[in-house]
C-alpha positions as CSV (number, residue, x, y, z in Angstrom):
1,M,114.7,102.6,67.7
2,N,114.0,99.2,67.1
3,P,113.2,99.0,63.6
4,E,110.6,96.5,63.6
5,I,108.6,98.9,65.8
6,A,109.2,101.7,63.5
7,N,108.0,99.8,60.6
8,L,105.0,98.8,62.7
9,I,104.2,102.4,63.5
10,K,104.6,103.7,60.1
11,N,102.4,101.4,58.8
12,Y,99.5,102.1,61.8
13,Q,100.0,105.9,60.7
14,E,99.6,105.3,57.1
15,N,97.4,102.4,56.5
16,N,95.5,102.4,60.0
17,D,96.1,99.1,60.7
18,D,95.0,98.4,64.2
19,D,96.8,94.6,64.0
20,A,100.1,96.8,63.7
21,L,98.9,98.7,66.9
22,L,98.1,95.3,68.9
23,E,102.3,94.0,68.0
24,I,103.0,97.2,69.4
25,W,101.3,96.8,72.5
26,Q,102.3,93.4,72.8
27,R,106.0,94.5,72.3
28,L,105.7,97.4,75.1
29,Q,103.9,95.2,77.7
30,P,107.2,94.9,79.6
31,I,107.4,98.9,79.8
32,L,103.8,99.3,81.2
33,L,104.2,96.6,83.7
34,T,107.6,98.2,85.0
35,Y,106.0,101.2,85.7
36,M,102.8,99.3,87.4
37,K,105.2,98.1,89.5
38,K,107.3,101.4,90.1
39,F,103.6,103.2,90.8
40,Y,102.2,100.5,93.3
41,V,99.2,99.5,90.5
42,T,97.2,97.2,92.5
43,S,95.6,93.6,91.4
44,S,91.9,95.5,91.5
45,Q,93.8,98.2,89.1
46,W,94.9,96.7,86.6
47,D,92.5,96.3,84.0
48,D,91.8,99.9,84.4
49,V,95.4,100.9,84.2
50,C,96.0,98.3,81.3
51,Q,93.0,99.8,79.0
52,D,94.3,103.4,79.7
53,A,97.7,102.7,78.8
54,F,96.4,101.1,75.7
55,L,94.4,104.7,75.3
56,K,97.7,106.6,75.2
57,L,99.5,104.2,73.4
58,L,96.9,104.7,70.7
59,E,97.3,108.5,71.6
60,C,101.0,108.2,70.8
61,A,100.7,106.3,68.0
62,Q,98.8,109.0,66.4
63,K,100.9,112.2,67.8
64,Y,104.2,110.8,66.9
65,D,106.4,112.0,64.2
66,P,109.1,109.9,62.9
67,S,111.4,113.0,62.0
68,T,112.1,114.1,65.5
69,K,114.5,110.8,65.2
70,V,113.2,110.4,68.6
71,P,112.4,106.0,69.2
72,F,108.8,105.8,69.3
73,E,109.5,103.7,72.7
74,S,111.4,106.6,74.5
75,F,108.2,108.7,73.4
76,Y,105.6,106.4,75.0
77,K,107.6,105.7,77.9
78,M,107.7,109.4,78.6
79,Q,104.1,109.6,78.0
80,L,103.2,106.8,80.1
81,H,105.6,108.0,83.0
82,Y,103.7,111.2,82.9
83,W,100.2,109.9,82.4
84,F,101.4,107.6,86.3
85,L,102.3,110.6,87.7
86,D,99.5,112.5,87.0
87,R,97.2,109.6,87.9
88,I,99.2,109.9,91.5
89,K,97.9,113.6,92.0
90,K,94.5,112.6,91.5
91,R,94.3,109.4,93.7
92,K,92.8,109.7,97.1
93,P,95.2,107.5,99.4
94,D,94.0,104.1,99.8
95,L,94.3,102.3,102.7
96,A,96.8,99.4,102.4
97,I,96.7,95.8,103.8
98,V,100.3,95.0,104.4
99,D,99.8,91.9,106.7
100,N,97.8,89.0,105.4
101,K,97.1,87.7,108.9
102,W,93.2,88.9,108.5
103,T,93.0,85.9,105.9
104,E,94.0,83.5,108.4
105,G,90.7,83.4,110.4
106,K,91.4,86.8,112.0
107,S,89.0,89.7,111.6
108,M,90.7,92.8,109.9
109,I,89.5,94.7,112.5
110,D,91.3,92.5,115.0
111,Q,94.7,93.8,112.7
112,I,94.4,97.3,113.6
113,V,96.0,98.7,116.8
114,S,94.9,101.7,118.4
115,S,97.2,104.0,120.2
116,R,94.7,104.3,123.1
117,G,94.2,100.7,123.7
118,N,91.6,97.7,122.3
119,A,87.8,99.2,121.1
120,E,86.5,97.5,124.5
121,E,88.6,98.7,126.8
122,I,88.0,102.8,125.3
123,I,84.4,102.2,125.4
124,E,84.2,100.5,128.8
125,K,86.3,103.8,129.9
126,E,84.3,106.4,128.1
127,E,81.2,104.5,130.0
128,M,82.2,104.7,133.3
129,L,83.8,108.3,132.7
130,G,80.3,109.4,131.9
131,T,78.9,107.6,135.0
132,L,81.5,109.5,137.1
133,K,80.2,112.6,135.4
134,A,76.6,112.3,136.1
135,A,77.5,111.1,139.7
136,L,79.7,114.2,140.3
137,E,76.6,116.3,139.1
138,T,74.8,115.4,142.1
139,L,77.0,116.9,144.3
140,T,77.2,120.7,146.0
141,E,80.0,122.6,144.5
142,K,82.0,121.9,147.7
143,Q,81.7,118.4,147.8
144,K,82.5,118.5,144.3
145,E,86.0,120.2,144.5
146,A,86.8,118.8,147.6
147,V,86.6,114.8,145.9
148,I,88.1,116.1,142.8
149,M,91.0,117.9,144.2
150,F,91.8,115.2,146.8
151,Y,90.8,111.9,144.6
152,F,91.9,113.3,141.1
153,K,94.3,116.0,141.6
154,N,96.2,114.6,145.1
155,K,95.5,117.5,147.0
156,S,95.9,117.1,150.9
157,L,92.9,117.6,152.7
158,T,95.0,121.4,154.1
159,E,95.2,122.5,150.5
160,V,91.3,121.4,149.4
161,A,90.4,123.7,152.9
162,E,92.8,126.7,151.0
163,K,90.9,126.2,148.0
164,L,87.5,126.0,149.1
165,G,88.4,128.7,152.0
166,C,87.1,126.7,154.9
167,S,88.9,124.9,157.7
168,Y,90.4,121.4,157.1
169,G,87.2,119.6,159.6
170,V,84.9,121.4,157.2
171,A,86.9,120.1,153.7
172,S,87.3,117.0,155.6
173,K,83.6,116.8,156.0
174,H,82.7,118.3,152.4
175,K,85.2,115.4,151.0
176,A,83.2,112.9,153.1
177,A,79.6,113.9,152.2
178,G,80.8,113.8,148.7
179,L,82.3,110.5,148.5
180,R,78.9,109.3,150.5
181,K,76.7,110.5,147.5
182,L,78.8,108.8,144.9
183,K,78.8,106.0,146.8
184,D,74.8,106.0,146.8
185,F,74.7,107.1,143.5
186,H,76.6,103.6,142.4
187,K,74.0,101.4,144.3
188,T,71.1,102.9,142.7
189,R,72.8,103.0,139.0
190,G,74.6,100.3,139.6
C-alpha cells in the first residue's frame, strides 16, 4: 500500500477531512481512466461516470478497514471494477457511430447500409408491388392464375392449362385477357 494514501485514508476516517479525500481522488484518477477506457465510456457519459466513481470512492473510504492489510488502492479498484460490470448489465445497447464521414458533409442516414438496397429503391419497389397487387385484383381467378403462373412462376402454357383444367388455347386466352386488363389498369392509373 502506498503510505501516502494510507495516511490520507486514516486522516479522512479519523477527522472526516474532505481535503484528504480529494487528494486520494486525484491520486487514483489513473485507475478510473483505465476502467473508462476498458469499459468504453463515451464522452457524453464522462461526467456522470466521474461523479459515480467519486461516490464509490467516498463509500469505499468509509467502509475500508486498514486491519485487513489490503491496500486501499486494491480495495477501491475491486469495488470500481464490479461497479462498472453492474453498470454494463443495466445499460441498454447504444448505437455506436464508428465512421465520422457523416460529419464531412454527408448525412448520417447516407451511411446506413441496408441489405435490401437504398431507401428510395425499396419504397419504389413496394409501391410497384402494391400497384401490381391492386391490378391483379381486377382479374378473374383464372386470368390471375394464368398470368401469375406464366409470368412470375415461369410455367409453360401447357402447365398453366393443366393447373386450370382447360385446353392450351383457353389457357392462352386467359393469359392474354389478363395481360390486356393489366395494361388497361396501368394506362388508367399511370
